[in-house]
C-alpha positions, 0 to 999 in steps of 0.5 A: 554434463558433469556439472548438469548431473551434479546439480540435479543430484542435489535437486532429487537429493533435497526432494527425497527430504524437503519435497522441493520438486513438488513445493515448485510445482505447487507454486510455480510450474503447476500453479495456473495464470488466465492468459486473458490480463494486461499490464496491471497484472504485474503490480504484485511482483512489482510491490515485491520488488520495491520492498526488497528494495525498501528492505534491503537499503534499509538494512544498510542504512541502519548500519549508521544510524543512531536512534537518539534524538541528540544524534538522529539528525546529523546521522542521516544528513551528515553521516549517511549523505556525506560520509558513507561512501554510497550512504547518499545513494542507499537513501534516495533508494530508500524514500524514492522506493517509500514514495513510489511503493504506495503508487503502484498499491494505488494503481494494484487497488483500484485495479482491483475495484476496477474489474471487481477483483474483490468479489465471488470467493476472492474477499480473502485476496482483498481483505489480505491486501488492504491489511497489507495497505495499513500496515505499509502506512505505519511502516511509513509513518515510523519511517518519516518519523525518523530523520528527526527533522522538522516535518518529522517531529510534528508529524509525530506531534500531529498523528499521536494526537489522533489517539486522544481521540478514542473514548476513555482511554485517549489520552492515556493511550497518547502517553503510551504510545509516545513513552512520554507526554510529549514527542521526544527520546522515547517517541523516537526509540519506539517508532525506531524498533516498529520500523526496523523490526516489528513492522517488516516481519508482520509485512512479510507474513501478510505478503505470504498470506496475500500469495497464498489467498491468491492460490485459492480461487485463483487470479481474476482476469480482464473479462472476469471470466470464471474458468475451469482451472483443471480443464484449461490446465489439462489442454495446456499439459497436453500440448494445446498451448493455443487453445488454453485460456490459462498458463503457468505461473512459470516460466511463461507468466513470471518471464513477461513480470521480468520485462515490466519489473526492468521497465520498471527499475529504468523509471525508478533509478531515473527518479533516484538519480534526477528526481529524488526531491518529490520523496525528501521534504525540504521542512525536514532538512531542519532539525527538530524543534518543538518550540518552532512549528511550520507553518503549514503541517501537511504528511507525505502525498500518499497520505494526504486525502485521508488526511483531508477527510480528517480535517475537511469536518473540523468544525463544532455541532452543539457539544461535539468537538471538530476534533471528534467528527474529523477523527471519526469521518477519518475512522470510517475511511480507513476502514471503508475500503475493508468493506468493499467486497460487502457494499457492492452487492451486484451478484456477478463478477464484470470490469467496470466498463461492462456495468455503466453505473459501476463505471461512472461510479469508479471514476467519480471516486478517482477523481474525488480522491485525486481532488482530496489529495491536491487540497490535503496539501493546501492550507485550509483556509477560505475556498480550500476548506469548503473543497476539501469539505464537500469532497470528503462528504462525497467520498463518504457518500460514495462507498457507504450510500451510492455503491450499495445503492446502484448494485442493487440496481444492477442486481434488480435489472439483472433479474430483469 
């Protein structure tokens, strides 16, 4: 009892000075979540958990990593993997988390599309989430460079070259990003700074904004029902917990999330212990060599769909170079998802299974993304090149033309 009174005294002392009880009410105890949701709504907290794993294991790895082209490869593959106690575990956890985080991001993103969680006041939630995806992509790429293996070097060569296609400033921008005329020691140092310092700060800031934006229009639900949260919360507070359509974030909702996190971490540590190879490119275990180009260069699996869009348009049209066409298509592919709330012209928010045309569109889009991902890893020769080309066209048409068209039809049908 004495310890409880002492703890209460500390809380009261802090509350008088920092209003911690009111803060907890706003963020947790009196922040209301719809009951009509499923396990897919746990992806956000799983992403937060994975980012925490990445951050902590990254701190442990950076203690022994050398951001120098002469030392980087050995510092990872010899010092960390062979000499540092449990260094292999931290690297496996970091590598697997870096790969799995994109699987969860894609599930989270597709869930938002399926249930229409980007419309009717939730545009900022969607935009901040997409911005988080872009920054995570930059963080992943900068981290992929750090082992300074063959794929690290040549991926950096390819990606930095992309900026050369920007009109007027392209060539100078490539030199500025690399810090040299070629990918070299200054390039590695710059990307090391981005990976361990600047981008994590940006990610933390965007995560905070993303969570804040969720507090305004509230979380969507499976049936896209617009709830009167004040009325439903009042019911819950008066004891009608069964009749109310909402539950508090803490403890009711978050306790369920803890179950999902626990199940996910079992899966995560199974991958870390037994199936970590998928997150480690075998070619990257060869030291970087500017004089030996790998037979087939391709990025990690989570970049393959956009990479295939880039190379799918590598053909010349008159005086327009293939690189310029591919770069334009690649740029559109990166931006197009940001515009989804406005490309969807429907007036209502409903899950895809209540929107027949949109339901078909969603699954065609998903299948096309899988095709782009599969063929993005294959050499762009023969039939592979044509499949990639047509799949890229289908992807762009689905978002730019088909989505506005079918959602306008939905809107007209609803008015009739």
